[in-house]
PyMOL Python script that loads the backbone (N, CA, C, O; Angstrom):
from pymol import cmd

cmd.read_pdbstr("""\
ATOM      1  N   MET A   1     -86.666 -22.407  86.282  1.00  0.00           N
ATOM      2  CA  MET A   1     -87.151 -21.181  86.871  1.00  0.00           C
ATOM      3  C   MET A   1     -86.048 -20.122  86.953  1.00  0.00           C
ATOM      4  O   MET A   1     -86.311 -18.931  86.783  1.00  0.00           O
ATOM      5  N   LEU A   2     -84.840 -20.551  87.209  1.00  0.00           N
ATOM      6  CA  LEU A   2     -83.728 -19.613  87.297  1.00  0.00           C
ATOM      7  C   LEU A   2     -83.474 -18.934  85.957  1.00  0.00           C
ATOM      8  O   LEU A   2     -83.129 -17.754  85.910  1.00  0.00           O
ATOM      9  N   SER A   3     -83.648 -19.685  84.859  1.00  0.00           N
ATOM     10  CA  SER A   3     -83.384 -19.129  83.540  1.00  0.00           C
ATOM     11  C   SER A   3     -84.413 -18.047  83.178  1.00  0.00           C
ATOM     12  O   SER A   3     -84.079 -17.106  82.458  1.00  0.00           O
ATOM     13  N   THR A   4     -85.646 -18.165  83.660  1.00  0.00           N
ATOM     14  CA  THR A   4     -86.646 -17.137  83.351  1.00  0.00           C
ATOM     15  C   THR A   4     -86.358 -15.848  84.098  1.00  0.00           C
ATOM     16  O   THR A   4     -86.690 -14.766  83.616  1.00  0.00           O
ATOM     17  N   ARG A   5     -85.745 -15.948  85.265  1.00  0.00           N
ATOM     18  CA  ARG A   5     -85.369 -14.736  86.006  1.00  0.00           C
ATOM     19  C   ARG A   5     -84.067 -14.158  85.490  1.00  0.00           C
ATOM     20  O   ARG A   5     -83.852 -12.949  85.579  1.00  0.00           O
ATOM     21  N   LEU A   6     -83.191 -14.999  84.950  1.00  0.00           N
ATOM     22  CA  LEU A   6     -81.886 -14.556  84.488  1.00  0.00           C
ATOM     23  C   LEU A   6     -81.983 -13.770  83.186  1.00  0.00           C
ATOM     24  O   LEU A   6     -81.173 -12.873  82.954  1.00  0.00           O
ATOM     25  N   HIS A   7     -82.935 -14.079  82.349  1.00  0.00           N
ATOM     26  CA  HIS A   7     -83.060 -13.408  81.050  1.00  0.00           C
ATOM     27  C   HIS A   7     -83.229 -11.888  81.182  1.00  0.00           C
ATOM     28  O   HIS A   7     -82.502 -11.158  80.508  1.00  0.00           O
ATOM     29  N   PRO A   8     -84.140 -11.372  82.005  1.00  0.00           N
ATOM     30  CA  PRO A   8     -84.256  -9.914  82.138  1.00  0.00           C
ATOM     31  C   PRO A   8     -82.988  -9.279  82.720  1.00  0.00           C
ATOM     32  O   PRO A   8     -82.613  -8.170  82.338  1.00  0.00           O
ATOM     33  N   VAL A   9     -82.339  -9.977  83.633  1.00  0.00           N
ATOM     34  CA  VAL A   9     -81.110  -9.454  84.217  1.00  0.00           C
ATOM     35  C   VAL A   9     -80.009  -9.402  83.167  1.00  0.00           C
ATOM     36  O   VAL A   9     -79.258  -8.428  83.101  1.00  0.00           O
ATOM     37  N   ALA A  10     -79.908 -10.434  82.353  1.00  0.00           N
ATOM     38  CA  ALA A  10     -78.905 -10.461  81.288  1.00  0.00           C
ATOM     39  C   ALA A  10     -79.184  -9.367  80.255  1.00  0.00           C
ATOM     40  O   ALA A  10     -78.252  -8.732  79.762  1.00  0.00           O
ATOM     41  N   SER A  11     -80.437  -9.146  79.929  1.00  0.00           N
ATOM     42  CA  SER A  11     -80.798  -8.090  78.985  1.00  0.00           C
ATOM     43  C   SER A  11     -80.435  -6.718  79.541  1.00  0.00           C
ATOM     44  O   SER A  11     -79.892  -5.874  78.828  1.00  0.00           O
ATOM     45  N   PHE A  12     -80.736  -6.506  80.803  1.00  0.00           N
ATOM     46  CA  PHE A  12     -80.389  -5.236  81.441  1.00  0.00           C
ATOM     47  C   PHE A  12     -78.880  -5.043  81.465  1.00  0.00           C
ATOM     48  O   PHE A  12     -78.389  -3.949  81.186  1.00  0.00           O
ATOM     49  N   ALA A  13     -78.138  -6.100  81.797  1.00  0.00           N
ATOM     50  CA  ALA A  13     -76.677  -6.015  81.840  1.00  0.00           C
ATOM     51  C   ALA A  13     -76.110  -5.704  80.459  1.00  0.00           C
ATOM     52  O   ALA A  13     -75.186  -4.900  80.330  1.00  0.00           O
ATOM     53  N   ALA A  14     -76.662  -6.341  79.427  1.00  0.00           N
ATOM     54  CA  ALA A  14     -76.191  -6.079  78.067  1.00  0.00           C
ATOM     55  C   ALA A  14     -76.454  -4.628  77.674  1.00  0.00           C
ATOM     56  O   ALA A  14     -75.590  -3.983  77.081  1.00  0.00           O
ATOM     57  N   CYS A  15     -77.620  -4.117  77.993  1.00  0.00           N
ATOM     58  CA  CYS A  15     -77.935  -2.714  77.695  1.00  0.00           C
ATOM     59  C   CYS A  15     -77.011  -1.770  78.455  1.00  0.00           C
ATOM     60  O   CYS A  15     -76.564  -0.760  77.911  1.00  0.00           O
ATOM     61  N   ALA A  16     -76.726  -2.096  79.705  1.00  0.00           N
ATOM     62  CA  ALA A  16     -75.829  -1.257  80.508  1.00  0.00           C
ATOM     63  C   ALA A  16     -74.425  -1.255  79.929  1.00  0.00           C
ATOM     64  O   ALA A  16     -73.764  -0.217  79.921  1.00  0.00           O
ATOM     65  N   VAL A  17     -73.958  -2.402  79.443  1.00  0.00           N
ATOM     66  CA  VAL A  17     -72.620  -2.478  78.840  1.00  0.00           C
ATOM     67  C   VAL A  17     -72.565  -1.653  77.550  1.00  0.00           C
ATOM     68  O   VAL A  17     -71.589  -0.940  77.314  1.00  0.00           O
ATOM     69  N   VAL A  18     -73.592  -1.744  76.726  1.00  0.00           N
ATOM     70  CA  VAL A  18     -73.628  -0.973  75.484  1.00  0.00           C
ATOM     71  C   VAL A  18     -73.652   0.523  75.790  1.00  0.00           C
ATOM     72  O   VAL A  18     -72.910   1.291  75.177  1.00  0.00           O
ATOM     73  N   LEU A  19     -74.485   0.937  76.719  1.00  0.00           N
ATOM     74  CA  LEU A  19     -74.567   2.350  77.081  1.00  0.00           C
ATOM     75  C   LEU A  19     -73.247   2.856  77.667  1.00  0.00           C
ATOM     76  O   LEU A  19     -72.784   3.940  77.313  1.00  0.00           O
ATOM     77  N   ALA A  20     -72.650   2.080  78.552  1.00  0.00           N
ATOM     78  CA  ALA A  20     -71.371   2.476  79.146  1.00  0.00           C
ATOM     79  C   ALA A  20     -70.276   2.548  78.090  1.00  0.00           C
ATOM     80  O   ALA A  20     -69.430   3.441  78.138  1.00  0.00           O
ATOM     81  N   SER A  21     -70.281   1.628  77.145  1.00  0.00           N
ATOM     82  CA  SER A  21     -69.276   1.652  76.074  1.00  0.00           C
ATOM     83  C   SER A  21     -69.404   2.908  75.234  1.00  0.00           C
ATOM     84  O   SER A  21     -68.404   3.541  74.895  1.00  0.00           O
ATOM     85  N   CYS A  22     -70.627   3.268  74.900  1.00  0.00           N
ATOM     86  CA  CYS A  22     -70.836   4.501  74.129  1.00  0.00           C
ATOM     87  C   CYS A  22     -70.384   5.711  74.925  1.00  0.00           C
ATOM     88  O   CYS A  22     -69.695   6.579  74.390  1.00  0.00           O
ATOM     89  N   TRP A  23     -70.756   5.781  76.173  1.00  0.00           N
ATOM     90  CA  TRP A  23     -70.461   6.954  77.012  1.00  0.00           C
ATOM     91  C   TRP A  23     -68.972   7.076  77.315  1.00  0.00           C
ATOM     92  O   TRP A  23     -68.424   8.178  77.294  1.00  0.00           O
ATOM     93  N   LEU A  24     -68.311   5.948  77.598  1.00  0.00           N
ATOM     94  CA  LEU A  24     -66.928   5.986  78.062  1.00  0.00           C
ATOM     95  C   LEU A  24     -65.893   5.795  76.959  1.00  0.00           C
ATOM     96  O   LEU A  24     -64.721   6.119  77.150  1.00  0.00           O
ATOM     97  N   VAL A  25     -66.312   5.270  75.802  1.00  0.00           N
ATOM     98  CA  VAL A  25     -65.344   5.019  74.723  1.00  0.00           C
ATOM     99  C   VAL A  25     -65.688   5.838  73.469  1.00  0.00           C
ATOM    100  O   VAL A  25     -64.851   6.587  72.965  1.00  0.00           O
ATOM    101  N   LEU A  26     -66.903   5.693  72.979  1.00  0.00           N
ATOM    102  CA  LEU A  26     -67.270   6.323  71.712  1.00  0.00           C
ATOM    103  C   LEU A  26     -67.310   7.853  71.798  1.00  0.00           C
ATOM    104  O   LEU A  26     -66.730   8.531  70.950  1.00  0.00           O
ATOM    105  N   LEU A  27     -67.974   8.394  72.793  1.00  0.00           N
ATOM    106  CA  LEU A  27     -68.075   9.855  72.897  1.00  0.00           C
ATOM    107  C   LEU A  27     -66.727  10.536  73.113  1.00  0.00           C
ATOM    108  O   LEU A  27     -66.473  11.555  72.470  1.00  0.00           O
ATOM    109  N   PRO A  28     -65.843  10.030  73.985  1.00  0.00           N
ATOM    110  CA  PRO A  28     -64.532  10.668  74.093  1.00  0.00           C
ATOM    111  C   PRO A  28     -63.724  10.612  72.791  1.00  0.00           C
ATOM    112  O   PRO A  28     -62.996  11.553  72.475  1.00  0.00           O
ATOM    113  N   ARG A  29     -63.848   9.523  72.043  1.00  0.00           N
ATOM    114  CA  ARG A  29     -63.139   9.440  70.755  1.00  0.00           C
ATOM    115  C   ARG A  29     -63.712  10.426  69.749  1.00  0.00           C
ATOM    116  O   ARG A  29     -62.971  10.996  68.947  1.00  0.00           O
ATOM    117  N   MET A  30     -65.016  10.633  69.784  1.00  0.00           N
ATOM    118  CA  MET A  30     -65.621  11.611  68.873  1.00  0.00           C
ATOM    119  C   MET A  30     -65.118  13.019  69.178  1.00  0.00           C
ATOM    120  O   MET A  30     -64.953  13.824  68.261  1.00  0.00           O
ATOM    121  N   CYS A  31     -64.874  13.323  70.435  1.00  0.00           N
ATOM    122  CA  CYS A  31     -64.385  14.651  70.812  1.00  0.00           C
ATOM    123  C   CYS A  31     -62.981  14.910  70.303  1.00  0.00           C
ATOM    124  O   CYS A  31     -62.552  16.062  70.247  1.00  0.00           O
ATOM    125  N   GLN A  32     -62.262  13.876  69.935  1.00  0.00           N
ATOM    126  CA  GLN A  32     -60.905  14.027  69.432  1.00  0.00           C
ATOM    127  C   GLN A  32     -60.876  14.218  67.920  1.00  0.00           C
ATOM    128  O   GLN A  32     -59.804  14.450  67.361  1.00  0.00           O
ATOM    129  N   GLN A  33     -62.007  14.129  67.246  1.00  0.00           N
ATOM    130  CA  GLN A  33     -62.060  14.297  65.802  1.00  0.00           C
ATOM    131  C   GLN A  33     -61.912  15.772  65.431  1.00  0.00           C
ATOM    132  O   GLN A  33     -62.321  16.652  66.189  1.00  0.00           O
ATOM    133  N   ALA A  34     -61.333  16.035  64.277  1.00  0.00           N
ATOM    134  CA  ALA A  34     -61.023  17.406  63.850  1.00  0.00           C
ATOM    135  C   ALA A  34     -62.254  18.325  63.808  1.00  0.00           C
ATOM    136  O   ALA A  34     -62.173  19.443  64.319  1.00  0.00           O
ATOM    137  N   PRO A  35     -63.381  17.912  63.228  1.00  0.00           N
ATOM    138  CA  PRO A  35     -64.528  18.844  63.195  1.00  0.00           C
ATOM    139  C   PRO A  35     -65.018  19.229  64.589  1.00  0.00           C
ATOM    140  O   PRO A  35     -65.370  20.384  64.829  1.00  0.00           O
ATOM    141  N   VAL A  36     -65.039  18.281  65.489  1.00  0.00           N
ATOM    142  CA  VAL A  36     -65.498  18.564  66.847  1.00  0.00           C
ATOM    143  C   VAL A  36     -64.476  19.442  67.564  1.00  0.00           C
ATOM    144  O   VAL A  36     -64.853  20.373  68.277  1.00  0.00           O
ATOM    145  N   GLN A  37     -63.184  19.154  67.382  1.00  0.00           N
ATOM    146  CA  GLN A  37     -62.138  19.980  67.982  1.00  0.00           C
ATOM    147  C   GLN A  37     -62.228  21.412  67.486  1.00  0.00           C
ATOM    148  O   GLN A  37     -62.057  22.352  68.262  1.00  0.00           O
ATOM    149  N   GLY A  38     -62.496  21.585  66.190  1.00  0.00           N
ATOM    150  CA  GLY A  38     -62.650  22.931  65.636  1.00  0.00           C
ATOM    151  C   GLY A  38     -63.814  23.675  66.257  1.00  0.00           C
ATOM    152  O   GLY A  38     -63.708  24.863  66.563  1.00  0.00           O
ATOM    153  N   HIS A  39     -64.909  22.991  66.441  1.00  0.00           N
ATOM    154  CA  HIS A  39     -66.076  23.628  67.048  1.00  0.00           C
ATOM    155  C   HIS A  39     -65.812  23.969  68.515  1.00  0.00           C
ATOM    156  O   HIS A  39     -66.197  25.041  68.982  1.00  0.00           O
ATOM    157  N   LEU A  40     -65.159  23.063  69.241  1.00  0.00           N
ATOM    158  CA  LEU A  40     -64.832  23.341  70.643  1.00  0.00           C
ATOM    159  C   LEU A  40     -63.857  24.512  70.755  1.00  0.00           C
ATOM    160  O   LEU A  40     -63.973  25.335  71.663  1.00  0.00           O
ATOM    161  N   ARG A  41     -62.897  24.587  69.834  1.00  0.00           N
ATOM    162  CA  ARG A  41     -61.948  25.712  69.818  1.00  0.00           C
ATOM    163  C   ARG A  41     -62.685  27.029  69.545  1.00  0.00           C
ATOM    164  O   ARG A  41     -62.400  28.052  70.167  1.00  0.00           O
ATOM    165  N   TRP A  42     -63.652  26.983  68.589  1.00  0.00           N
ATOM    166  CA  TRP A  42     -64.439  28.175  68.265  1.00  0.00           C
ATOM    167  C   TRP A  42     -65.198  28.649  69.498  1.00  0.00           C
ATOM    168  O   TRP A  42     -65.243  29.848  69.776  1.00  0.00           O
ATOM    169  N   LEU A  43     -65.794  27.718  70.238  1.00  0.00           N
ATOM    170  CA  LEU A  43     -66.522  28.077  71.454  1.00  0.00           C
ATOM    171  C   LEU A  43     -65.575  28.654  72.507  1.00  0.00           C
ATOM    172  O   LEU A  43     -65.915  29.632  73.173  1.00  0.00           O
ATOM    173  N   ASP A  44     -64.395  28.061  72.662  1.00  0.00           N
ATOM    174  CA  ASP A  44     -63.427  28.563  73.645  1.00  0.00           C
ATOM    175  C   ASP A  44     -62.946  29.965  73.300  1.00  0.00           C
ATOM    176  O   ASP A  44     -62.797  30.808  74.185  1.00  0.00           O
ATOM    177  N   GLU A  45     -62.702  30.219  72.010  1.00  0.00           N
ATOM    178  CA  GLU A  45     -62.228  31.542  71.588  1.00  0.00           C
ATOM    179  C   GLU A  45     -63.248  32.629  71.910  1.00  0.00           C
ATOM    180  O   GLU A  45     -62.880  33.767  72.199  1.00  0.00           O
ATOM    181  N   ARG A  46     -64.510  32.280  71.860  1.00  0.00           N
ATOM    182  CA  ARG A  46     -65.566  33.257  72.126  1.00  0.00           C
ATOM    183  C   ARG A  46     -66.080  33.179  73.563  1.00  0.00           C
ATOM    184  O   ARG A  46     -67.058  33.835  73.923  1.00  0.00           O
ATOM    185  N   ARG A  47     -65.418  32.381  74.362  1.00  0.00           N
ATOM    186  CA  ARG A  47     -65.764  32.193  75.775  1.00  0.00           C
ATOM    187  C   ARG A  47     -67.227  31.802  75.962  1.00  0.00           C
ATOM    188  O   ARG A  47     -67.912  32.299  76.855  1.00  0.00           O
ATOM    189  N   ILE A  48     -67.687  30.898  75.096  1.00  0.00           N
ATOM    190  CA  ILE A  48     -69.054  30.388  75.185  1.00  0.00           C
ATOM    191  C   ILE A  48     -69.003  29.047  75.898  1.00  0.00           C
ATOM    192  O   ILE A  48     -68.275  28.143  75.488  1.00  0.00           O
ATOM    193  N   ASN A  49     -69.762  28.927  76.941  1.00  0.00           N
ATOM    194  CA  ASN A  49     -69.846  27.670  77.678  1.00  0.00           C
ATOM    195  C   ASN A  49     -70.957  26.838  77.042  1.00  0.00           C
ATOM    196  O   ASN A  49     -72.129  27.187  77.184  1.00  0.00           O
ATOM    197  N   PRO A  50     -70.624  25.743  76.341  1.00  0.00           N
ATOM    198  CA  PRO A  50     -71.669  24.956  75.684  1.00  0.00           C
ATOM    199  C   PRO A  50     -72.635  24.312  76.657  1.00  0.00           C
ATOM    200  O   PRO A  50     -73.739  23.934  76.264  1.00  0.00           O
ATOM    201  N   ASN A  51     -72.254  24.178  77.904  1.00  0.00           N
ATOM    202  CA  ASN A  51     -73.154  23.617  78.902  1.00  0.00           C
ATOM    203  C   ASN A  51     -74.260  24.585  79.273  1.00  0.00           C
ATOM    204  O   ASN A  51     -75.299  24.171  79.787  1.00  0.00           O
ATOM    205  N   ALA A  52     -74.054  25.860  79.022  1.00  0.00           N
ATOM    206  CA  ALA A  52     -75.013  26.876  79.428  1.00  0.00           C
ATOM    207  C   ALA A  52     -75.713  27.513  78.232  1.00  0.00           C
ATOM    208  O   ALA A  52     -76.333  28.565  78.384  1.00  0.00           O
ATOM    209  N   LEU A  53     -75.635  26.919  77.066  1.00  0.00           N
ATOM    210  CA  LEU A  53     -76.224  27.486  75.861  1.00  0.00           C
ATOM    211  C   LEU A  53     -77.691  27.088  75.759  1.00  0.00           C
ATOM    212  O   LEU A  53     -78.020  25.903  75.696  1.00  0.00           O
ATOM    213  N   TYR A  54     -78.548  28.064  75.744  1.00  0.00           N
ATOM    214  CA  TYR A  54     -79.988  27.834  75.617  1.00  0.00           C
ATOM    215  C   TYR A  54     -80.497  28.549  74.381  1.00  0.00           C
ATOM    216  O   TYR A  54     -79.878  29.509  73.923  1.00  0.00           O
ATOM    217  N   TYR A  55     -81.592  28.107  73.847  1.00  0.00           N
ATOM    218  CA  TYR A  55     -82.139  28.720  72.654  1.00  0.00           C
ATOM    219  C   TYR A  55     -82.556  30.170  72.900  1.00  0.00           C
ATOM    220  O   TYR A  55     -82.643  30.949  71.951  1.00  0.00           O
ATOM    221  N   THR A  56     -82.810  30.538  74.127  1.00  0.00           N
ATOM    222  CA  THR A  56     -83.173  31.918  74.420  1.00  0.00           C
ATOM    223  C   THR A  56     -81.983  32.857  74.256  1.00  0.00           C
ATOM    224  O   THR A  56     -82.159  34.074  74.204  1.00  0.00           O
ATOM    225  N   GLU A  57     -80.775  32.304  74.175  1.00  0.00           N
ATOM    226  CA  GLU A  57     -79.579  33.120  74.038  1.00  0.00           C
ATOM    227  C   GLU A  57     -79.177  33.340  72.577  1.00  0.00           C
ATOM    228  O   GLU A  57     -78.151  33.972  72.325  1.00  0.00           O
ATOM    229  N   LEU A  58     -79.936  32.848  71.621  1.00  0.00           N
ATOM    230  CA  LEU A  58     -79.539  32.965  70.227  1.00  0.00           C
ATOM    231  C   LEU A  58     -79.428  34.417  69.774  1.00  0.00           C
ATOM    232  O   LEU A  58     -78.554  34.746  68.972  1.00  0.00           O
ATOM    233  N   GLU A  59     -80.297  35.284  70.273  1.00  0.00           N
ATOM    234  CA  GLU A  59     -80.211  36.686  69.887  1.00  0.00           C
ATOM    235  C   GLU A  59     -78.910  37.307  70.386  1.00  0.00           C
ATOM    236  O   GLU A  59     -78.342  38.174  69.722  1.00  0.00           O
ATOM    237  N   VAL A  60     -78.444  36.875  71.533  1.00  0.00           N
ATOM    238  CA  VAL A  60     -77.189  37.382  72.084  1.00  0.00           C
ATOM    239  C   VAL A  60     -76.021  36.906  71.238  1.00  0.00           C
ATOM    240  O   VAL A  60     -75.021  37.612  71.106  1.00  0.00           O
ATOM    241  N   LEU A  61     -76.138  35.722  70.666  1.00  0.00           N
ATOM    242  CA  LEU A  61     -75.050  35.169  69.867  1.00  0.00           C
ATOM    243  C   LEU A  61     -75.007  35.712  68.445  1.00  0.00           C
ATOM    244  O   LEU A  61     -73.990  35.558  67.769  1.00  0.00           O
ATOM    245  N   ASP A  62     -76.071  36.339  67.973  1.00  0.00           N
ATOM    246  CA  ASP A  62     -76.100  36.842  66.600  1.00  0.00           C
ATOM    247  C   ASP A  62     -74.897  37.723  66.251  1.00  0.00           C
ATOM    248  O   ASP A  62     -74.334  37.546  65.171  1.00  0.00           O
ATOM    249  N   PRO A  63     -74.469  38.665  67.109  1.00  0.00           N
ATOM    250  CA  PRO A  63     -73.288  39.454  66.748  1.00  0.00           C
ATOM    251  C   PRO A  63     -72.035  38.609  66.575  1.00  0.00           C
ATOM    252  O   PRO A  63     -71.145  38.983  65.811  1.00  0.00           O
ATOM    253  N   LEU A  64     -71.948  37.490  67.260  1.00  0.00           N
ATOM    254  CA  LEU A  64     -70.787  36.618  67.117  1.00  0.00           C
ATOM    255  C   LEU A  64     -70.749  35.947  65.754  1.00  0.00           C
ATOM    256  O   LEU A  64     -69.675  35.622  65.248  1.00  0.00           O
ATOM    257  N   TRP A  65     -71.915  35.739  65.161  1.00  0.00           N
ATOM    258  CA  TRP A  65     -71.982  35.064  63.869  1.00  0.00           C
ATOM    259  C   TRP A  65     -71.636  36.007  62.727  1.00  0.00           C
ATOM    260  O   TRP A  65     -71.301  35.543  61.637  1.00  0.00           O
ATOM    261  N   ASP A  66     -71.707  37.316  62.942  1.00  0.00           N
ATOM    262  CA  ASP A  66     -71.384  38.262  61.876  1.00  0.00           C
ATOM    263  C   ASP A  66     -69.944  38.050  61.439  1.00  0.00           C
ATOM    264  O   ASP A  66     -69.037  37.985  62.269  1.00  0.00           O
ATOM    265  N   GLY A  67     -69.742  37.944  60.152  1.00  0.00           N
ATOM    266  CA  GLY A  67     -68.408  37.743  59.626  1.00  0.00           C
ATOM    267  C   GLY A  67     -67.996  36.293  59.530  1.00  0.00           C
ATOM    268  O   GLY A  67     -66.919  36.002  59.009  1.00  0.00           O
ATOM    269  N   GLU A  68     -68.817  35.363  60.016  1.00  0.00           N
ATOM    270  CA  GLU A  68     -68.487  33.951  59.923  1.00  0.00           C
ATOM    271  C   GLU A  68     -68.820  33.443  58.519  1.00  0.00           C
ATOM    272  O   GLU A  68     -69.629  34.037  57.805  1.00  0.00           O
ATOM    273  N   ALA A  69     -68.193  32.354  58.144  1.00  0.00           N
ATOM    274  CA  ALA A  69     -68.454  31.742  56.847  1.00  0.00           C
ATOM    275  C   ALA A  69     -69.880  31.214  56.811  1.00  0.00           C
ATOM    276  O   ALA A  69     -70.406  30.790  57.841  1.00  0.00           O
ATOM    277  N   PRO A  70     -70.517  31.231  55.638  1.00  0.00           N
ATOM    278  CA  PRO A  70     -71.893  30.706  55.546  1.00  0.00           C
ATOM    279  C   PRO A  70     -72.002  29.260  55.987  1.00  0.00           C
ATOM    280  O   PRO A  70     -73.040  28.863  56.515  1.00  0.00           O
ATOM    281  N   SER A  71     -70.959  28.456  55.788  1.00  0.00           N
ATOM    282  CA  SER A  71     -71.025  27.056  56.212  1.00  0.00           C
ATOM    283  C   SER A  71     -71.124  26.950  57.733  1.00  0.00           C
ATOM    284  O   SER A  71     -71.713  26.002  58.251  1.00  0.00           O
ATOM    285  N   ALA A  72     -70.550  27.918  58.449  1.00  0.00           N
ATOM    286  CA  ALA A  72     -70.648  27.906  59.907  1.00  0.00           C
ATOM    287  C   ALA A  72     -72.057  28.256  60.348  1.00  0.00           C
ATOM    288  O   ALA A  72     -72.533  27.765  61.372  1.00  0.00           O
ATOM    289  N   ARG A  73     -72.722  29.101  59.579  1.00  0.00           N
ATOM    290  CA  ARG A  73     -74.096  29.484  59.925  1.00  0.00           C
ATOM    291  C   ARG A  73     -75.102  28.399  59.615  1.00  0.00           C
ATOM    292  O   ARG A  73     -76.186  28.376  60.199  1.00  0.00           O
ATOM    293  N   ALA A  74     -74.763  27.492  58.702  1.00  0.00           N
ATOM    294  CA  ALA A  74     -75.719  26.476  58.268  1.00  0.00           C
ATOM    295  C   ALA A  74     -76.168  25.601  59.432  1.00  0.00           C
ATOM    296  O   ALA A  74     -77.315  25.154  59.447  1.00  0.00           O
ATOM    297  N   GLY A  75     -75.317  25.348  60.387  1.00  0.00           N
ATOM    298  CA  GLY A  75     -75.675  24.488  61.491  1.00  0.00           C
ATOM    299  C   GLY A  75     -76.410  25.212  62.616  1.00  0.00           C
ATOM    300  O   GLY A  75     -76.843  24.571  63.574  1.00  0.00           O
ATOM    301  N   ARG A  76     -76.560  26.531  62.520  1.00  0.00           N
ATOM    302  CA  ARG A  76     -77.195  27.306  63.585  1.00  0.00           C
ATOM    303  C   ARG A  76     -78.703  27.227  63.467  1.00  0.00           C
ATOM    304  O   ARG A  76     -79.262  27.376  62.380  1.00  0.00           O
ATOM    305  N   ALA A  77     -79.348  26.994  64.578  1.00  0.00           N
ATOM    306  CA  ALA A  77     -80.807  26.976  64.608  1.00  0.00           C
ATOM    307  C   ALA A  77     -81.319  28.415  64.569  1.00  0.00           C
ATOM    308  O   ALA A  77     -80.697  29.324  65.117  1.00  0.00           O
ATOM    309  N   THR A  78     -82.437  28.598  63.927  1.00  0.00           N
ATOM    310  CA  THR A  78     -83.019  29.936  63.870  1.00  0.00           C
ATOM    311  C   THR A  78     -84.180  30.012  64.840  1.00  0.00           C
ATOM    312  O   THR A  78     -84.905  29.037  65.042  1.00  0.00           O
ATOM    313  N   SER A  79     -84.346  31.173  65.435  1.00  0.00           N
ATOM    314  CA  SER A  79     -85.451  31.339  66.374  1.00  0.00           C
ATOM    315  C   SER A  79     -86.724  31.678  65.616  1.00  0.00           C
ATOM    316  O   SER A  79     -86.660  32.345  64.584  1.00  0.00           O
ATOM    317  N   PRO A  80     -87.879  31.237  66.102  1.00  0.00           N
ATOM    318  CA  PRO A  80     -89.147  31.484  65.377  1.00  0.00           C
ATOM    319  C   PRO A  80     -89.546  32.939  65.424  1.00  0.00           C
ATOM    320  O   PRO A  80     -90.579  33.314  64.868  1.00  0.00           O
TER     321      PRO A  80
END
""", "prot")
cmd.dss("prot")
cmd.show_as("cartoon", "prot")
cmd.util.cbc("prot")
cmd.orient("prot")
């Protein structure tokens, strides 16, 4: 009977360990990669807070994209 109750707890614990590993190890390492660092630097130079970026602000950002390389524009979402 103990083993039938332990299985869901073990599954939950395993999922929690995987999620915590991704959040605490994988994501911080990804932020140290050159492409991500370049994008974060670009946002800092333009004083854009990525935490506050909403799709409704895309029209406001359009002047910032003027003069950027086409490859930088490729990742930008377009408004309908």
